[in-house]
C-alpha positions as a printed NumPy array, in Angstrom:
array([[ 19.651,  -9.519, -82.414],
       [ 15.54 ,  -9.461, -82.625],
       [ 13.826,  -9.326, -79.767],
       [  9.679, -10.304, -79.143],
       [  7.332,  -8.18 , -77.677],
       [  6.333, -10.932, -75.122],
       [  9.418, -12.322, -73.526],
       [ 10.355,  -8.372, -74.138],
       [  7.581,  -7.844, -71.214],
       [  7.348, -11.302, -69.093],
       [ 11.603, -10.17 , -68.637],
       [ 10.557,  -6.474, -68.017],
       [  7.43 ,  -7.756, -65.665],
       [  9.523, -10.135, -63.593],
       [ 11.576,  -6.86 , -62.578],
       [  8.735,  -5.75 , -62.331],
       [  7.676,  -8.726, -60.126],
       [ 10.587,  -9.478, -57.882],
       [ 10.591,  -5.03 , -57.063],
       [  7.498,  -5.44 , -55.711],
       [  8.134,  -8.1  , -54.298],
       [ 10.928,  -6.991, -51.777],
       [  9.424,  -3.282, -52.258],
       [  6.969,  -5.323, -49.158],
       [  8.946,  -7.335, -47.251],
       [ 11.451,  -4.916, -46.439],
       [ 14.703,  -6.426, -47.82 ],
       [ 16.134,  -5.113, -50.314],
       [ 17.01 ,  -5.83 , -53.956],
       [ 20.477,  -7.622, -55.918],
       [ 21.983,  -4.127, -56.494],
       [ 22.473,  -5.593, -59.781],
       [ 19.516,  -4.885, -61.722],
       [ 20.176,  -1.25 , -59.986],
       [ 16.764,  -0.321, -59.549],
       [ 15.504,  -0.39 , -55.833],
       [ 18.463,  -0.447, -53.101],
       [ 18.092,  -0.612, -49.264],
       [ 14.725,  -0.562, -49.061],
       [ 12.569,   0.426, -46.81 ],
       [  9.359,  -0.386, -45.261],
       [  8.421,   2.571, -43.337],
       [  9.611,   4.922, -47.151],
       [  6.709,   6.45 , -48.758],
       [  5.824,   5.872, -52.333],
       [  7.425,   9.229, -53.576],
       [ 10.996,   7.592, -51.434],
       [ 10.716,   4.984, -53.379],
       [  9.827,   6.278, -56.651],
       [ 12.845,   8.417, -56.265],
       [ 15.371,   5.797, -55.286],
       [ 14.001,   3.025, -58.178],
       [ 14.794,   6.621, -60.671],
       [ 17.52 ,   6.845, -59.069],
       [ 18.8  ,   3.742, -59.586],
       [ 17.534,   4.224, -63.172],
       [ 20.063,   7.229, -64.364],
       [ 22.933,   6.196, -62.202],
       [ 21.929,   2.579, -64.228],
       [ 22.041,   4.131, -68.085],
       [ 25.334,   6.532, -67.409],
       [ 26.619,   3.62 , -66.089],
       [ 26.286,   1.868, -69.743],
       [ 26.718,   5.298, -71.538],
       [ 30.173,   5.185, -70.6  ],
       [ 31.114,   1.277, -70.28 ],
       [ 30.07 ,   1.479, -74.235],
       [ 32.266,   4.713, -75.367],
       [ 35.45 ,   3.308, -73.811],
       [ 34.19 ,   0.144, -75.876],
       [ 34.217,   2.194, -78.497],
       [ 36.821,   3.242, -77.666],
       [ 39.122,  -0.206, -78.382],
       [ 38.815,   0.838, -74.532],
       [ 37.315,  -1.933, -71.608],
       [ 36.823,  -5.609, -71.033],
       [ 33.411,  -7.071, -73.396],
       [ 32.009,  -8.794, -71.213],
       [ 31.91 ,  -5.619, -68.903],
       [ 30.356,  -3.618, -72.484],
       [ 26.89 ,  -5.596, -72.534],
       [ 26.162,  -6.697, -69.272],
       [ 26.093,  -3.604, -67.64 ],
       [ 24.233,  -2.312, -71.061],
       [ 21.414,  -5.281, -70.327],
       [ 20.963,  -4.141, -66.641],
       [ 20.339,  -0.439, -68.997],
       [ 18.164,  -2.197, -70.733],
       [ 16.141,  -3.946, -68.256],
       [ 15.698,  -1.161, -65.829],
       [ 14.465,   0.876, -69.196],
       [ 11.94 ,  -1.616, -69.825],
       [ 11.124,  -1.771, -66.285],
       [ 10.692,   1.59 , -66.327],
       [  8.005,   1.458, -69.207],
       [  6.048,  -0.971, -66.948],
       [  5.485,   0.864, -64.471],
       [  5.011,   3.821, -66.832],
       [  2.17 ,   1.965, -68.751],
       [  0.979,   1.186, -65.248],
       [  0.612,   3.912, -63.819],
       [ -1.109,   5.054, -67.073],
       [ -3.245,   2.854, -67.478],
       [ -4.21 ,   3.53 , -63.43 ],
       [ -4.68 ,   6.93 , -63.786],
       [ -7.336,   6.06 , -67.067],
       [ -9.709,   4.155, -64.805],
       [ -9.568,   6.817, -62.103],
       [-10.851,   9.09 , -64.959],
       [-13.749,   6.708, -66.174],
       [-14.796,   5.989, -62.956],
       [-18.076,   7.901, -62.726],
       [-18.808,  10.312, -59.06 ]])
């Protein structure tokens, strides 16, 4: 199945917006996406980023384990597809955040002092 880049970008942007709104309100986001869990408004940026990275890594590891069990003929197909889709969403969100960080860095470097 081929997904257009516009659909992928909008999906990643929606996930980013959901995470951003949960950070601003101080509420935890859905644990279904595995990106941010239990983030409060008093944490530093480094803590939030570390939590997001840990969530992304664990989501990808879970997807790998389920995909491997599916290749062996074990596991539920619905669980496998769901975990792989979640891992894809996390990867898209991480790439959007990375692109924004690089763009921000480049903008700062272009500023005149």
